[in-house]
C-alpha positions in Angstrom: 7.9 4.7 16.8 11.1 4.1 14.7 12.2 7.0 12.5 11.4 6.7 8.8 14.5 5.7 6.8 13.3 4.0 3.6 10.7 5.0 1.0 9.5 2.6 -1.7 7.9 3.7 -4.9 5.7 1.8 -7.2 6.4 2.4 -10.9 3.4 1.8 -13.2 0.7 4.5 -12.8 2.6 5.9 -9.8 5.7 7.3 -11.5 4.7 6.9 -15.2 1.6 6.2 -17.2 0.8 2.5 -17.9 -2.8 1.4 -17.6 -4.1 3.7 -20.3 -2.1 1.7 -22.9 -3.8 -1.5 -21.7 -7.2 0.1 -22.0 -6.5 1.4 -25.5 -5.4 -2.0 -26.6 -8.5 -3.6 -24.9 -10.7 -1.3 -26.9 -8.9 -2.4 -30.1 -9.4 -6.0 -29.0 -13.2 -5.3 -28.7 -13.3 -3.7 -32.2 -11.5 -6.7 -33.8 -14.0 -9.2 -32.2 -17.1 -7.0 -32.6 -18.7 -9.5 -35.0 -18.5 -12.3 -32.4 -19.6 -10.7 -29.1 -20.6 -7.4 -27.6 -18.0 -5.1 -26.0 -19.0 -5.6 -22.4 -19.1 -9.4 -22.7 -15.6 -9.3 -24.3 -14.3 -7.2 -21.5 -15.7 -9.6 -18.9 -14.3 -12.6 -20.7 -10.9 -11.0 -21.0 -10.8 -10.0 -17.3 -11.7 -13.5 -16.3 -8.9 -14.9 -18.5 -6.4 -12.4 -17.0 -7.4 -13.5 -13.5 -7.2 -17.1 -14.4 -3.8 -16.8 -16.1 -1.9 -14.7 -13.4 -0.5 -17.9 -11.9 0.8 -18.9 -15.3 2.0 -15.7 -16.9 2.3 -13.3 -14.1 1.7 -9.5 -14.5 2.6 -7.5 -17.6 2.0 -7.0 -21.3 3.0 -10.5 -22.5 0.5 -12.2 -20.2 -2.2 -9.7 -21.3 -1.6 -10.5 -25.0 -1.8 -14.2 -24.3 -5.1 -13.7 -22.4 -6.5 -11.7 -25.4 -5.5 -14.4 -27.8 -7.1 -17.1 -25.5 -10.3 -15.1 -25.1 -10.4 -14.5 -28.9 -10.2 -18.3 -29.5 -12.9 -19.0 -26.9 -15.5 -16.4 -28.0 -15.1 -17.4 -31.7 -15.2 -21.1 -30.9 -11.8 -21.7 -32.5 -12.7 -19.7 -35.6 -10.7 -16.5 -34.9 -9.0 -15.3 -38.1 -5.2 -15.4 -38.2 -5.3 -11.7 -39.1 -6.9 -10.9 -35.7 -4.2 -12.9 -33.9 -1.6 -11.1 -35.9 -3.1 -7.7 -34.9 -3.2 -8.6 -31.2 0.4 -9.6 -31.3 1.3 -6.4 -33.1 -0.7 -4.4 -30.4 1.3 -6.1 -27.7 4.6 -5.3 -29.4 3.5 -1.7 -29.8 2.8 -1.5 -26.0 6.2 -2.9 -25.3 7.8 -0.2 -27.4 5.7 2.8 -26.2 7.7 5.8 -24.9 7.5 6.4 -21.1 5.6 9.5 -19.9 6.2 10.5 -16.3 3.2 11.5 -14.2 3.1 15.0 -12.7 5.7 15.7 -10.0 7.2 12.2 -10.2 10.7 13.2 -10.9 10.7 16.1 -8.5 9.3 13.9 -5.7 12.0 11.3 -6.1 14.8 13.9 -6.4 13.6 15.8 -3.3 13.8 12.8 -1.0 16.8 10.8 -2.3 19.4 12.6 -0.2 17.7 12.0 3.1 16.1 8.6 2.7 16.9 5.2 1.1 14.7 5.1 -2.0 13.6 1.8 -3.5 11.7 1.2 -6.7 9.5 -1.8 -6.1 7.5 -2.9 -9.1 6.0 -6.1 -10.4 5.7 -7.5 -13.9 7.9 -8.6 -16.8 11.6 -8.1 -16.0 12.7 -6.9 -19.5 9.7 -4.5 -19.9 10.1 -3.0 -16.4 13.9 -2.6 -16.9 13.2 -0.8 -20.2 10.7 1.5 -18.7 12.9 2.4 -15.8 15.8 3.1 -18.2 13.7 5.3 -20.4 12.2 7.2 -17.4 15.5 8.8 -16.5 14.8 8.0 -12.8 17.0 4.9 -12.5 20.0 6.6 -11.0 17.9 8.3 -8.3 17.1 5.0 -6.5 19.3 3.2 -4.1 17.8 -0.1 -5.1 15.5 -1.6 -7.7 13.3 -4.6 -7.0 11.2 -6.2 -9.8 9.1 -8.9 -8.3 6.5 -11.4 -9.6 3.9 -10.2 -7.1 3.6 -7.8 -4.1 2.6 -9.7 -1.0 3.2 -9.4 2.7 6.1 -12.0 2.6 7.6 -10.4 -0.4 7.8 -7.0 1.2 9.1 -8.5 4.5 11.9 -10.3 2.6 12.7 -7.2 0.5 13.0 -4.8 3.5 15.1 -7.4 5.4 17.4 -7.7 2.4 17.9 -3.9 2.4 18.5 -3.9 6.2 15.4 -2.0 7.2 12.7 -2.8 9.6 9.2 -2.6 8.1 8.1 0.0 10.7 10.8 2.3 9.4 9.6 2.0 5.8 7.0 3.6 3.7 5.5 2.4 0.4 4.0 4.9 -2.1 1.7 3.7 -4.9 -1.5 3.9 -6.8 -2.7 0.4 -5.9 -4.2 -0.2 -2.5 -4.1 -4.0 -3.0 -0.4 -4.2 -4.1 1.3 -1.1 -2.8 -0.4 -0.1 0.4 -2.2 -2.8 2.3 0.6 -5.4 2.3 3.0 -2.9 3.8 0.5 -1.7 6.4 -0.1 -5.3 7.4 3.6 -5.8 8.2 3.8 -2.6 10.2 5.0 0.0 7.6 3.6 3.2 6.2 1.3 3.1 3.2 0.7 6.1 1.0 -2.0 5.8 -1.6 -1.7 8.1 -4.7 -4.8 7.3 -6.7 -4.7 7.2 -10.5 -7.7 7.8 -12.7 -7.2 4.4 -14.4 -6.6 1.4 -12.2 -6.8 -2.2 -13.3 -9.9 -3.9 -12.0 -7.8 -6.7 -10.4 -6.0 -4.1 -8.2 -9.2 -2.6 -6.6 -9.5 -2.9 -2.8 -11.3 -0.9 -0.1 -9.1 1.6 1.8 -8.3 0.6 5.4 -10.2 2.1 8.3 -8.7 3.4 11.4 -5.1 2.8 10.3 -2.8 5.5 11.6 0.0 4.7 9.2 -2.2 5.1 6.1 -2.3 8.3 4.0 -3.8 9.4 0.7 -2.3 12.1 -1.5 -3.8 13.6 -4.7 -0.4 13.7 -6.4 3.3 13.1 -5.7 3.9 16.8 -5.4 2.6 16.6 -1.8 4.8 13.7 -0.8 7.8 15.7 0.6 5.5 17.7 2.9 3.8 14.6 4.1 7.2 13.0 5.0 8.2 16.1 6.8 5.1 16.1 8.9 5.7 12.4 9.8 9.3 13.3 10.9 8.0 16.2 12.9 5.6 13.9 14.7 8.5 11.5 15.4 10.5 14.3 17.0 7.5 15.5 19.1 6.8 11.9 20.3 10.5 11.5 21.1 
């Protein structure tokens, strides 16, 4: 088993809060359209629009706002007031300007590992927004590389690790999404560490893998350094 050399971190809802701002805006969306459809129906229609539009807009706030506007037009049968559209755009602009709040132990976990491992930030979404959040987080200088990708798939991770000169079996990915952060890396032979967040977007839900020796779950990032140390100990013992 190759020794661990590289650790990738997801950003949104792994290092800093993100999904809660989407959910707050979605509640505002439901309030604005309460006269046209019940809340649960609006949420279902919006989720369907988001799923349908991923191939057009990708991940992030801008695509979310466009999906809200599209859903508003559909449920009102083209009668949505311009004031509602204006409020949805304003809500998106507010999301894009919201201050970054780190999750517990995020900074400490990155700082503790940066001297012994190559650390990569691997995130998907809108380029400008992700760059803004990273700059505001204060963590940017702690990473050896930053990768902002349109999606996180097996080929994307393979290409990314190759570009950084690391074999997938010597790499670990840490994140809150099983679908995007953990399962693709496990499939190409790397380590996957799931750090669940209370709020996870419905389109990121997947079942955890069974019987996968390179899969771990942690309650928070404060336990990551100890986990990495145990993996290194096992490597030495096996060697």
